[in-house]
N, C-alpha and C positions, 0 to 999 in steps of 0.2 A: 760571590757573596749576595743573598738575596737581599732585596730592598728592605724588608723588614728587620734585617738584622745589620743595616748600614749604621756605622757611628754617627751621632747626634751632627758633627759639623759638615759631615759628607751631605745628610739630609738636608741641612739648612742651606748648603751651597745649591742643591738641586732646587730647592724651594725659591730662593734667590733668583736663580736662573730662569725659571718658569714664569715668575712674575714680571721680570724685565722682558722675556719674550713677549708677553701678553700686553705688556705697557700699561700696568695697572699698579695702584697703589696697595699698601698693605691692607687698609681699611676695606678696599675693593676685593681683594682677595679673601679677606675674612667674611664678607658678605657672600661670595660664591661658595665658601666652604661652609657656612653657617656656624661660625665661631667669632669670638670676640677679637677685636684688633690686637688686644695685649697677647693673646694665646699666639697669632700669627709672630707677632714680635719677638715672643721667647723662642719659637721654632727657630727664626732666622739667626737669632743670635747664638744658638746652640744651647740655651739654657734648659731646653725641654725636649725631650725625644717626642717624635709624631706618634700617634696612636694609629693602629692598624687601619681604623676607619679613615684616618685622614690621609695614610698613605695611598688607600686604595681610591680616594677622591681626587687626589693630586695626580694618581695616573690617569684618570679619566679625563682630566684637564689636559694633560701631555697629549692624550690621543686626539681630543678635539684640536687641539693647536695643530698637530701633524696633519689633520684633514684640511686646516685652513692655510696650509703653507708655512706656518710658523712665522708670519709676519703681520706686523699692524701698521697700516699705512697714516696712522693719525699721530701727530706730534703730541707732546705733553699739553694737556690742558685743553684739548680741544677733541670734538667729535671726529671720528674717522668715517670715511666713506665706507657705506656697507659692502662687505666682500659679495661679488656677483657669481652667479653659475655654481653655487654649492652644492647642488642636488648631487645626491649619491651616484657614485659612479656605477653604472649596472656591470656586473660580471658576467651575466648571461643574457641570452635574447629575451625580448618582451614577445609572449605569445597570447595570441586571439584578443577577445575583449573588444572587439571592434564597435559592439553596441554600446556597451558600457562607457567607452572612450568618448563616443559621439554625445550620448546623453549627458555625461559628466561635465563635457567642455561646455554646454549651454549652460549648465547650472552654475558653474565656477564664473561664467561670463556675467551672469545676472545677479549674483549674491555676493555680499562683501565677506560673509562668515560660511564656510561650508565645512561640514564636519563630516568626514569618511568613518562609517560606522561598522564594525564587523569583529568577528572572532579573532583570535590569535591564528595567524597562518593563512587569512584571507585574502592577503595580498593588497593591504590597504597602502602602505608606503609606497610600493612598485607603482601601483597604479595612479597615485597621486603624481610621482614624478615622470610617468610617462604622459599624463594628459598634460602637464606643464610644458614639458619639452616639445610636445606636439602641437598644441593650441595655443601656446604662450611664448613663441621662440623669442628670445631675446629679452623677456622679462627680468625686473631687476628682484632675483629671488633671493630670499635669506631662509635656508633651511635650518631648523632648530631641532635636532634629536633630542628628545627629552628623557630618553632612557637613562642618559650617563648623569641626569640631573637629579640626584637622590636625596641631598639634603635638604631640609626643610627651609622655605623662605629664599631658596637661591635660583629660582628661576629667571627673576629680572637681572640679576648680576650676571647669570650665565649667558643671558641674551645680550647684555650691554658688552660682555668680553668678546661674544660673537660679532657685535658690529663696531668692535674697537673703539667704543666708547670710554673716556676716562672721567674721573672726578675733576669736577670744576668748581672752584669755592663758590659758595651761595647758590649752586643749582643742584636740585635734587637729581636722583638716579632717574626717577620717573621723567624728569623734564627731559634730560639728556636723552633718554630713548625716544621721546616724541620727537625730538630736533632730528635724531640721526634718521629715523624714519619718515621725516617730513620731504616735501619737495617733490621728487619725481615719483609717479605711480610705483609702489613696490607691494611685492606678494611675500607675506611671511607664512611658511609653512612650520606649524607645531607637530612634531611627528612622534606618536606615542604619548598622547597626553592623558592617557588613563591613570599613570602613576602619582601626576600631579594636576588632577581634575580641578581643585579649587583654586589652585595658584594660576593655571592656565586659563580658567574662566574670567579670574578676576583681571588678569593682564589682558586677555582680549577685549574684554568689555571696556577698559581703560583706554587703551590704544585705538580702537574704532571709534570712540567718541572724540578722541583728540587729534586722530590723524586722518582727514577725509580720504585721501587718495590710497591709504592701505586697504590692502584685502588680506584676508587670512584663510588658509587652508589648515584643517586639522584632521590627524589620523589618531583615531582612539578606539577604544574598545566601549566606551561609555560618551554619552552626550555632554557638553559641557552646560548647557542650560541657559545659555546667554540669549538675551532678547535679540531676534533677528537671525539667530543660527539657522541654516538649512541643513537637516539632516539626509545625508545619502548613504543608504546602506549598501555596503559592497557584497553582492551576490556570490555564491560560489561558481565555479566555472562550469559552463554547460556541458552536461554528460549526456551521452546518446541514450535514448530509451530502450526498454528490453527489445522492442520490436524492430529497432533500427537495423537497415542493411550496411553491408561493409561501407559503402559509400558515406552513409548517414554517420558511422562510427569514426571514420576518418576525418570528417570534416567538424566534429566537435571540439570545443576549446580544450576540453579536459585531457581528451585522447592526444591532442596535438602537443600540449605540454609534456605529457609523458613521454612521448616519441623523442621530443627535443632534447629532454634531460637525459633520456636513455642513451642517446647518440653522444651526449657530452661524457658520458661514462664508459660507453662502447661505442666507438666511432665505427662506422658502417653498420650500425643496427638499423634495421627497416622494418616498418610496421608489418610488411608481409612474412617476417622471420616467425610471427606467432599468430595463433587465432585471434582475429579482431575482437570477437565477442569477449574473449578473456580479458583483453585491455578494457574494453567497455566495463565489463563487471567490476574490475579493479576500480575504475574512475568512480564508479557509483558508490562502491563501497565505502571509498575515501570522501565521498561527499563532495566531490569537486573542488576540494580545500587545496588549493596551490601548494602551500608549504607541504602537506602530506604526500602529494603526487611527487614532488620533487624529492623528498625523503625517500619514497618508495623506489622511484626510478634509479636510484643510485645503487640498489641490489641487481638491476640487470647485468647480466653477465656472469653473476655469481649463483643466482637461483633462476629458475624456470618462472614464466607467468603464473602459472598454476601455483607453485611453491609461494611465490610471493604473495598471491592471493589468500592463500590458506594461513600464511604466516605474518600477515601484515601488522596486525595488533603488536606482536613482539619486535617486528623489524623497526617499527617506529620509535620504538624506545632505545634502539640500539646504536643509530648512526646519525652523526649530525649531517646536515643538508650537504655539504659540499667540505670535504675534509681539507683543512688547512684554511678555509676562507674565513676572515675576521667576523666575528658574530655569530657565526654558524652554530646550531645546537640542535637538540632533539625538540620534536612537536611538544612531548611531555613538558620540556623546560619553558617553552612558550606559554601553554595552558597554565602552568604552575605560576608563573608572574601574575596573569590575571587573577588567577585562583586565590592568590594571597591578598588581592586588595579587596575581596569579599568580606564582609563581616561574618562572624560565627554562624549567625542564622542562616543567612545565604548559602554559606558553605555547607552546612548541613542539608538544606533543601536541595541544593545540586546533586548532592550525592544521592540522597534517597530517589529522587526523580528519576535517577538512572535506571530505576525498576522499570520503567515504562519503555516498551520497545518501539511504539508508534506514537501518534498524537493523543494528548490529554486534555481535559477541560479543568476548570478551577475546583470542581467537586471532586475530582478523580484526583487532584494532587493533594487536596485536603485529606482525603481518605487515607492515603498512603503515609502522609504527614502526621495524622491525628492531631490536627490543627483546626482552628476555627478560620471559618471564611475570611475575615478582616486580616489576621495576621498571613494566611496563604497568599492573599491577594497582593499584599504589600511586598512581601518576599519577592513573589513571581515578578512583580515589576522591577525589582531591583535585578533580577538574572535576566529578563529582557533587555533592559537599558544597557547591561553591560555585555550583551551579545552572547549570552549562554544559551539562551533559548531563542527559538523561531517560532513567529507567530502567525498563525493561519486564521484571517479575519473573517467570521461569518455574521449573518444578520442575527442569528439566535445566541450564539456564543463564540468567543474566540478560542482556538485550539492552539496548543504549545508542543513543541518537540524539539529534541536535540539531534544535531549532527552526530553520526555513528563515532567519527573520532573523538568529539567531545563527551559523547555518552560513555566510551570505552574508559576515559580519564576520569570521569565522574564515579562509573561503577569500582573503579581502584580506589578511590577516596572512602566509598561506602565501605568497602572491606576493611580498609584501615581503621575506620570508625569504630568497627566491632558491632554496629546496628544492621549489618545487612541481612541477618536471617530474619530479625523481626520486621524489617522493611519490606522484604520479599514475602513474607507470609501476609502482611496487609495488603499488598498489592494483588497478590493471588485471591485472597478471600473478597476483596472488594470487585475483582473481574468475575469470579464465580458467581456472586449476587447478580451480577450484570446478566450472566448468561441464564440464571433460573428466571430472572423477570422476562428475558426476550422469548421464552415459550409463549407467553400470553401475549407480549407486547408486539409479536410480529403477526398476530392476527386481529388485533383490534384496529379501531379506526385510525391510530397512528403508526401502522405498520409502515408506511413508507419512510417516516423520519426513523424508526427503528431498524430498518434495514440500512440506512446510511450510517446510524451510530453503530452498527454491528461491522460494517465494513471498516469503518474507522479503527475499532477495538480488535479486528482480526489479529495483529502481530502481538497484543498483549494477551489474547485469548490463548495462544499457542505458548507463551511464556508461563501463564498460570498454569496450564494443564503440564507442562514440563516439571514445574517447579513441585507440584503434587506428586507427580509420579517420582521424582529424585529424592522427596523427602519423605515419601510414604504416606502422606497425607492422603489416605483412599476416601474419606468421607467428602475432601473438598474435591476430590477428582470424580466422584460420582454426582456430586452437585453440578458441577460446572459440565461435565460431559452430557449428564442427563438431561441438562436444561437447553443443551445447543444443538438437539436433533432438529428442530425446525429451521434454525439458521443453516446448518450444514445441508438440508434436505433442498432449502431454497437457493441455496448458493452453488448448488452442485457438488459439494464437499463430501459426497457419501463416504468414498473410502477413507478419507482421513477420520470421518467421524467414528465409523465401524472400527477402525484400528484404536482409537482412543477409549471407545466404550469397552472393546474387548479387553484391554490392558486394566482398567480399573475393576470389571466384573470379575476378571480372574483372581486381582489382589483381593476383592471382597469375599471371595469363597462361598459358603453355602448360607450366608445371613440372609434373613427374610424380613427386611423393614420397607418402609416406605420409600427412603432414597434409594435402595437397591432395586426396588420394583419400578421406581421411574426409569432408572437407568437400563433395566431390561427393556421396558416399552421403547424407549428411544432407540435401543440396538434393534430391536423388531422392526421398526418402522425403517430403518435405513436398510436393513438386510430385504425386506420386502420390496421396497423401492429399487433395491440393487439387484434383483432378481434372485436372491437366496432365499427362496420361500420356506423350505424345510427349517432353516436356521430361524427365521423369522417366527414360525408356529413354536418352535422350541422356547424361544424368549419369551414371547406374548402369553403362551400357555403358563410359564412359571409365574409371570407378573400377574396375570388374572387371578392365580391362586393365592398369591401375596395379598394383593389388594381386597379380595373376598374376604380372607380371614382377618384383615385388619377393619371390615367395615367400611373401606374407602369407594364409595358407589361411583363417583364420577371417574376415578382412576380405573375403577374395574370395566366402566364402559369403554373407556380408552382401549384398554386391553383388548377387550372383545372386538372392538372394531379392527384393530391390527390383525387379530386372528382371522377374522372374516375376510380381509382384503386379501391375506396371503392364501387361504382356502379357494377363494375365487380365482386368483391368478393361476392356482393349481387346477382349475377345472371342477372343484368339488363344490357344485352349487348348493348342495343341501346343506354342507357343513358352513358355507358362506351365510346362506338365509338365516341359519339357527343363531350364528353369532351377531350378525346385524340386527336381529331380532331383540336379542339380549340387550344391546346397547341402546335400542330405540325404547324399550321398556324402561331402562335404567334412566335415560335422559329426559323421559316423560316425566318419570315420578320426581325427579329433581327440578322440574320447571326449567330446565336448560334450554333456552330458545335455541341458541347456538348449536348446542349438541343436536337437538331435534333436527335442525337443518342439514346437518352433517348426515346424520341417520337416514332420513328420506332420501337425500341425495345417493346413498349407497344402496338403498332398496332398488332406487330406479336403475342403478346400474345392473343389478341382477335381472330386472326385467328387459333391460336393453340386450342383455347377454342371450336371453331366451326368446328375443323376437317379440315382446309384448310393447311394440312401439307406442301406441296410444297411450298404455299406462304408464310408460316410461317418462313420456312426454308430462303427463299430468304431474307425476311426482317431482321431476325436475323444475317445472315451474312453481309448485308448491314450494319446494326448497329455496328457489331464488327468491320468492317473494319474503322470506324470512331474513335471508340474507341481506337483501336490500335495506331492509328495515335497520339491520344491525350495522349497515355501513362497512363490511370487511371486505376490503378490495381484493385480496386474494381469494378469499371464499367465493365471492362474486364471479371473478374469471374462471374458477373451476367450473362454477355451476353452469356458466354461459357455454364453456367450451363442450360440456356434456349435453346441453340441449341442443346446440348445434349439430351433433352428431345425428340426434334423432330427426331432427328437422330435414337433414341431406337424405337419410334412409327414407322418408315419409316423402320426398320429392318436392318439398317447399324451400327451393333453392334461394329465393330471395330473402326469405326471413331467415335461414340459416347465413347469409350473407351479412346481414344487419347486426345479428347477434356475435357471429364471429368478429367483426370490426369492433363492436365493442369491447369483448373479452381481450383482443389484442391490445387495446389502449390500456387494460388494467394490468396486463401481465408482463410488462417490461420487467426484466432484470431477473424473471423468475424462470430458470430454465425448463423445468418440468412442464409448467403450463404453456409456456412459449412453444415447445415441442409440440404439445397437444393441441393447439390451436392452429400452429401451420400444418399439421398433420391434416386436419379437417378442412382447412384452407385447400390443401392439394387434392383431398376427396372431392371437394364442391368443383373445384376447376376441372378434374377429370371428368366429371358428370357432364359439364359444359363442352368438353372436349377442346378445353385450353391448355394443350400439352405443355406450353412453353411455362405457363405460370403454374401447373401443376407439379413440373419437376422441379422449379423454384423452390415451392413452399415444402416439397418432400424433402430436398437435399437440407432446407433450413431446418426441418424438424429432426432430421437425422443429426445433425450437427449440435442441437440445442440438448436433444436427448442424452446424447452421448457425453456432452460436457456436463450435465447436470447428474450423470450417472445413473439413468434410467434405461436399460437395455432392452426391457420388455416394449417399451413405447418406441425404441429405435427400431425393433423388428417390423412393427406396424408400418412406419414411415419407409423403410426398406422396400416391403413388399409393393407400397403404393408407386415408389420409384420405377420399381422393375416393370409394373404394368405400363406406365408412361415410356418407358424405354423401349418395351415392344412396340407398342402403338406408333411410335415415331420413328420406326424402321430401325431399331438397335436391339435384334433379339440377343444376340451374343452377350451385350452389355446387360440386359434385363436378366437373362440365365445368371450371370456372373453375380448380380446382386442378389438373386434369390438364393443362390448357394451360400452366400455369406450370411444372409438371414437365417437359414436353415441351421448354420452352424451355432450361431447365436443362441436360436430358439431352443435348440437340443440342449445347449449348455445350462439353458435356464430351467430345464425340465418342466416347460410350460406347455400342455397339450393344446392349449387354444393357439398359442401362437405357432407351434409346429404345423398344426392342422391349416392354419392360414397360408403359411409357406407352401406346404404340399399342395393346396387347392392352387395356389397361384402358378405352381410349377407344371401342375397339370393342364391349366387353362392355357398356357403359354404353348406347350406341347400339341394342343389340340386345334388352336386357333390358325387359321389360314394367313399368310403373309400378305402383306400388300404387295402390288405389282413392283417388281425390280429388286425385290428383298432376298432371291434365291430361296431355296427350300429349306425345311427344319423337320427334323423329325418328328412324327405324329405321336408317337409313344404307343403302348399298348391300349388298343381300343375294345371296346365292347359295344359297338354299334356303329352306326355311320358317322364318322368323326367325333366319336365321344370316347372319352377316357374312361377305365373301370370305375371310378369314383362318380364320375358323371352320369354313368349308366345306372349305377346304384341309387342315385338321387332321383333319377327320372322315373326309373321303375317303382319307388316309393309314392311319388307324386302321382303315378298313375293307378296305385292301388288306392287313393282316396286320403294319405296322410297330408297333415299341414306341414308347413316349413318348420315349426316348432317340434312336431313329431318326428319328422325326418331327422332333424338335429339330434333328437335323444336317441333314435335308434342307431344312428351312426356315430354318435359320441362328437358331434361337431356343433358349432355356434350357429344360431339361427342366421347370423350374418355371413358366415361361410356358406350355408345351404343357399342363401339368395345370391351369393356371388356364382356358385355353380348354375343356378338356374338361369342367370342373366346371360351367362356365356352360352348354355344350351339353346336359348331362345335366339341370340344373335346368330349363332353359327348354322343353326338347323332354319332359321327363318320363320320362328313360330311368335305367334303374338300374345299367347297366354296359356293357362294350365289346361284349357279344353283342347287346344291343339297339340298341347305338349303330350296330353294322355293319349290322343288320337295316335299320334307319332310312337309313342311307347309300344301300343297295342300293335301297331303295324310292323313293327320291328322286333317283336317278341319280348320287349323289356320288361311288360308289366308283371308284377311280382304279386301271387296271392297272398292274402294275409292269413296267419294262422292264430 
């Protein structure tokens, strides 16, 4: 027969027995249960049946009595000695947290009231018990679990029962508690105080004021707010970083806890049975939350680690922590208790904030909630105080975030509310507005702070793009993706950006509005920088047509610039000069000084390609002057990198060194510019024959260019590294580097880059090796020690052509011609053009001009 179905007389006998075991009066029991004395009297006499609520409360008292051994040491009418050693009996081993234990022991030793704060499942109770048993052995501990004290105004009576305190005539319950706790130093632990925050705060305040030797430790999800309270936030378990090696993974607290609980489930389980990085990733995804790790570890032996990782959200809902263990339950149950303590406004905000995948600020939260700053701030504080949100403190603003396990729970509440679609749309629109603003923000004087802001927003950018794609909101997708091109370019996420732009442009179809044109331009920029020049021209040409038709001159100039850059990379100097000229004219007419500085820089690049070094230098310096006035760090860094290239070719190495040092200081965190500067530094070091430094710079340039998705820049650095390898006695490695560069240049369909690689291959084949290096094939020659291409260059030089004219005749860049001549002079021992002409005539290489 169930307890609820028991006859009244049986329930009365049970109640009398419980009261006798506790040694308390009917009045005390009434206070414990939150009912009147008359009600208890009627229950015990059998005149009234117990309510379901009362039956549950009595069951909790019986469980509490069983925990204390079912005895009261006090005689009638006098206080009992407080039960000692009533810390919860650990069912499993304690793992890790050595640093936290050491720090918390110092805090507990110095403060009378310490509150351990953290979300459900953070391990607050277990940590408190462990620090007490380790640092306070033999302490007179009174452990008071508050979870079972659910009736109003029943905390003090429950503590009195715990202490064995009985009613005394003329003595209040408060005085009896104070007397019971006085005397020897005692430690009171109030475990799980969030459900009775106000009562726990009042009790702690009263006892601390009246019992000088008393110390109190509280575990809670919220602060009590009592004067003198020391808040100690229980952190998640330390998880291994993504870059951690096997030893680092094995030593982390989170992984050690997982392995310990997996062994409890599956004796003989070893960490070596699975890939360590899979366990590390699982612990990171669980936020290092002890309860979540213990719950998930119970699935070892049933599912593989990869399956557990993939299904973790479902599994956390499916299995209690340890089957059959008293009090065990699902993580969702633990979170639900805390969630139910929030007021409706806080519950609604928590659910809506689950839209954020990363950290967010006060304004971000307000945008998703559609609420004012004051209301948003007040509710945010409530969520922080109740351990739902993690705070990252900064000088300018604080940022908030959720642990993934909490975010999953909150997201489920959002879907239950029916407000999910509207909240997610507000989130996506807010993030799209940030993306659009970043196009200009990342080039202005606040570019550095904007870069930090975008890095923080990166997870939410992806969420917004995914939402736009899934919901079919093409306009939002075009706005976000079209605005993000500069961020994708700066952060090296070219492939990611191109994929999103291709998706939304395909969905947009043939429409020809400004939004589509901006996305086309963005796709063109990323394609050009990614080496897909034909695709860049296709997108930019369509964008220019749209903008011209709409009369948007600034946007037309941008599209023309992208077109010119793509044609330049393909070696079509004539087309590049035309479109750069179009952009220059439009920028000038608009009075756009920043745009003019960019246009001047781009015209200088063409002069640099054609060997007009003095003209290129003048233009770069003119462009830099404007850029410095505007104070745009990234733009200045680009100008410095380009100017250094000219200075190196002019032999002004010290000046180039200074320029590159300044540029390197401005380029931090921008892979494309870092790659360009390091490549120039490699060229400078090679001119000075500092081969070790040159190799280091070229390798760094290759890494930065590849990480940023700029293959045409990587080719140049690979050629430079190959030359260094050859000069340092590593011809085989140098040739291998050039073969890789040739493959990449061929894939890019870039005549300039292919010519540079072919030139370097010919030079390495013709150059004599240093002593002790062995022989290397010279390759086909057309003169003493010359390759066919070198013979052509020398023949045209002897015919009176300038470097620029030789480059045009052989479809090479002037820089490539310069490299050929430098190699010829060095190998043949020639001092300049006069000796080279004489050498060509003597060996029959001079070519008549037609």
